[in-house]
N, C-alpha and C positions, 0 to 999 in steps of 0.2 A: 566782259563776254569775250574780251581779248586775250585773258589770262588762262594759260593752260593748267588742267588741273588734273591728278591722274586718277585712276580707277579708283582708288580706293577714296576720293574725296564724297564730301557727304551729300552733294547736290550737282553732280557732272550735267544732268540733264537740265538744269536750272540755266545754266551758263550757255548753252548750246543754243544758237542763234541759225534758226532756220528761215529761209526766202524764198519767194515764189517770184521769178523774175519773168513778167510779162512784157517784152519788148516787141511782141506781134512781128515780127520776120516772118516773112511766107519766101516761097520760090520767086527767084526773079525773073518774074511775067508780069507784064502791065495787065495780061487778061485775066490773073489769075483770082480767086474768089476768098474774100475775108469775113463774110458773115457767120460761118461754122464756125473759125476758128475766133472769133471775138467770144461768141457765144459758148465756147469751151474755156476760154479764158475766165469767164467770170464766173462756171462753173467750178472750176480750178481754184479760182481765188476763195468760193464758198466752202470748198473740201479743204481747202488750206488752214480757214479759219478754223472750223471744227476738229481740226487734228491737230491743234495746239502749235501753227507755224509763228514765228514772231513778226514775219510781215510779209506783205505784197510790195513788189515794185516795179518799177517801170522808168523808161528814159526816154527823152525827145529827139527825134531828127525829123529832117522833113526831104521832099522829093527822093526819097530812097527807091530802089529798083525793086526792095524786098518788102516794101512798105512800112519801112521800119517807123514804129508809133510816132505819128506827128499831133497828137493831141491827148498828151497826157491826164490832163485835168478834168478832161470827159472820161476818160477810162477809170479813172481815182473815184470819181464820184460813183460811177455804176459799180464798181468794186464795192465803196462804202454800203449802198445799196443791198448789197448781199453778204455782207460780213458784220460782224458784232465786237471784237475785240481784237483780231491783227492789227496791226500796225499798216499803213499806207504810205508808201516812201516813192515819191519820182527823185530819185537817183542823180537825173541831169536835166533840169529847165532851164531853157535857153531865156535867162531873163529878158537881154535887149532885145529879142525878137517881139515883145508884147506893150503894148499901152499900157505903163504902170498902174494908171488908175484903176482901170478893168481888171487888170491883172490882181491887183490888191482886193476889189471885190469878188472875184471868182475864189481867191484863196481863203478869205474870210469866210464865204457861205461852204465851203469844203470842209473849214474848220470848224464850223458850227453843225454840219452835217455828221461828222465825224465824233463829234466833240473831243478834239484835240489828237487823234490817232494819225492825221495826218501830217507830212515832213515833207521838206525838198530841200533839195541842192543847188543853188544858185548857180550855173555855169553860164559860160560866155560861148559856147561853141568854137568850130575850127573849120566850119565850111563857109566862104564867100555866097554861096549861090544860096545859100538859106536866108542872108543878110539881103540879098537883092531880092528874093522873092517876097519877104515881108518888108520891103521898102524901106529898108534899114541901110545904115551907112556901116560897111564894114572897118573903116580904117578910122572910125569915132566907136569901137566895139568897148573899149574899156572905159571911156565916159558912158556910153549909155549903160552900161552895167552898176557903174557908182550911182547914176542918177536914177536907176531902177530899183538898189536895193534902199536907196535913201529915201523915195518916196513910199515904197511899200513901209518902212517902220513909220513913218507920219501918220501914213495912212491908220493904220492898226489904232494910232493911239487917240486917247481919248479926247484931245483938243483939236478943232479945227487948224488949219496950216496953209499958208500962202503954196500957192503953185499956179505957175504961169500966170502971175498977176491978180490972182482973184483968190480968197479964202475961202477953202472947201472943208467939209466935213465929211467923210467917204464913211458910209455906213452899208451893212450892218457891221459892227466890230466882231472881232473873232471870241470865238470861245476859251481859245488858250490866251493867257495873260502873262507878259505883257505882249505879246504876238505869239504866232503860230510858229514851230519849230522851223529854223532855217540853218543850212549850213550855207558854206563860201567852197566851192569845188575848183579845183586848179591844180597844176603841177609846178608852178614858178613861183618865184620870189614875189612877183605883184601879187600873185592869187593869196600868197599865205600873209602878205603885207595889208590887202583890203580886207582879209576875215578880221584882223587884229582891229584896225580902223575901225569898221563898224562894230567891234566888239560880240562878234557871231562864231560860233565853231567854223572850224576848219575842217574839211572833207579830202584831202588827196585820196584818188583812186588807189593805191597802193601804200606800203611803209615809207617814207621818204623822211627818215631822221632829219637832213639838215634843213629842211624846210618847216619840219616840225618846231626845230629848234629857233628858228627863225621867228615863226609865228609866234610863240611863247616870248622870246626876248620884246617882240613890238608891243606886246600884251601889257608885260611889265613897264615897258615905258610909257605905254598912254594909261597906265592905272585902270586897266581891264582885265577883266577875267573871262576865260573860253578854256576850251580843251580841243584836241585832235581826233578824229575818228576816221580810221581810213579800214577797211576790209582786210579781213585776216591774209587771203589768199588773192590779193588783188582781185582781178577780174574774172578769175577762174569759175565756171560753169560746170556744176555736179549731171551726169547722169546714170541712172541706176541700170543693170542688166543683168542677168545669169551669166552670160556669157560676152564680155568687153570685147572678144576680136568679132564674133560674130555680129555684135551690135556696131560695129566701127563698120563693118563691111554693107550693115542697112543702114545706118544713120549717117556716114562720114559723108555724103555728098549735101546732105541738108545742112551739117553745120558749116560744110564748106559754103552755102549759100551767103550766111551771114559774115563769117570771118573774110570771104573774098572783096564783099561790097566793102566791109569797114576798112580795109585793105587799102583798097581805092581811094579812101579819104585822106589820104595821106597828104601832109603838106609841112614842106621843109619850113623849119624855123616854129613849128607849133607842137608842142609835146602831146604826144597822147599816150595812155596805157596800152597795152599791147600792139606796139606797132608793128612786129615781126608778120612778112609773110608766109602763105603756104602754097607752094605748087602743087603737092602732093599729096595724097591722105597719109604718107607716112611722114611726112613734113609736119602736117597740121596735129596729126597726136604728138609728135614731141614739142610742140609750143606749150601745152599745156593750158591752153586758154580754156578749152573742153576738155572734161575728163569724164571717162565711163567706166565704172567700179561696179563690182557686186558689193549687194547690201553686207557681206561678210568685211570685204575689205573697207568700207566705210566705217563699220561699227569697230573695227579695229583702229581705225586714223581715231576716232571719236575717243575713243577709252587710250589712246596715247597723248590726246590732249589738243587735237582738233576743236575747235569752236565755232565754225562759220560754215554753213553749206548751204549753197544758191542754187536752184534748180532752175531750169529754162525749159519747161516741157514739149514747148511750142516752136521753139528754134529753128529756124531756116525752111519751115515748112514740113517739118518733122510730123508724118501722121498724127491725128488726135489719138487714136486708139496707142498709139505708141508712147505718148507724150503721159496719158494715162498709165499707163503700164508702169512707166517711170517712177512716176508720184503716189503710186499706190506701194510699191516696194519700198520708200521711201518711210512713208506713214505704217507699213504693216509689218517691215521686214527689219527695220532700224530703228526710228525711235523709240519703241518699245523696250528694247532692248539697251537703252541708254538712259 
């Protein structure tokens, strides 16, 4: 899906990845209402499923002023109940914040509900306050992630295993064998080595060739196999509008809600994608974290080799009707032409 192909290729549409991102950010107001937006998210997921989207994705954060999704497994289960074929992905599941046995059970149930359509990227997180709220030790985050991954893989196996001095057998077992699809995320050598050590695919948030090479070398040394997956355009989100300048004047403050909060979480020594902050709308547009293009412009990009589109139609409190308009343009004006 990441290999560009020309307009003359036999199946350009077959290689196009289209993802609906539902991170559920809203305006940064503790009194903001969210129920209508969650209902819209489920309707959008169903729409994406019936219009041939590849995936519905989310990611996990806690204590966010914008209400950034704190319970991705619950949303994933709700999406599963409204869809039939689309893949469901949590692109950042903060594994150290969970009890690993309960997490193994929840994911096994979700994998059975979806019959293998679910996958997740195991992440460590980068905010000490999230660890504090969950009663976890921030200084042990690496060890907690290792323990979580090890426990998950054992729990999904067919045999009982020793856990904290007792022999246990977690049930039900997942639908996917030998286990649900798990990626290890991260932007560091430690993350690449962790993925190789567990024999799991590695998923940095953007192209990082040196880390990919390190991961592949570690795999060879350990006699294991795996692969690297990263988004084609990093974390860029696409919105559609007939007039991008007008759209920025109307949508910009909502986009800023999300990007400003994300920027406020920056922490020295903890690498993250899209670290640059924007103080003005002009600066925000220049970062390309979010792009607003016309359907014609997007069709041209796809015909020129672009292979991934991620749309977040509820970003930062964007009015629901506006989000639907962007989604309809993709389904009605772009996908039929590629």
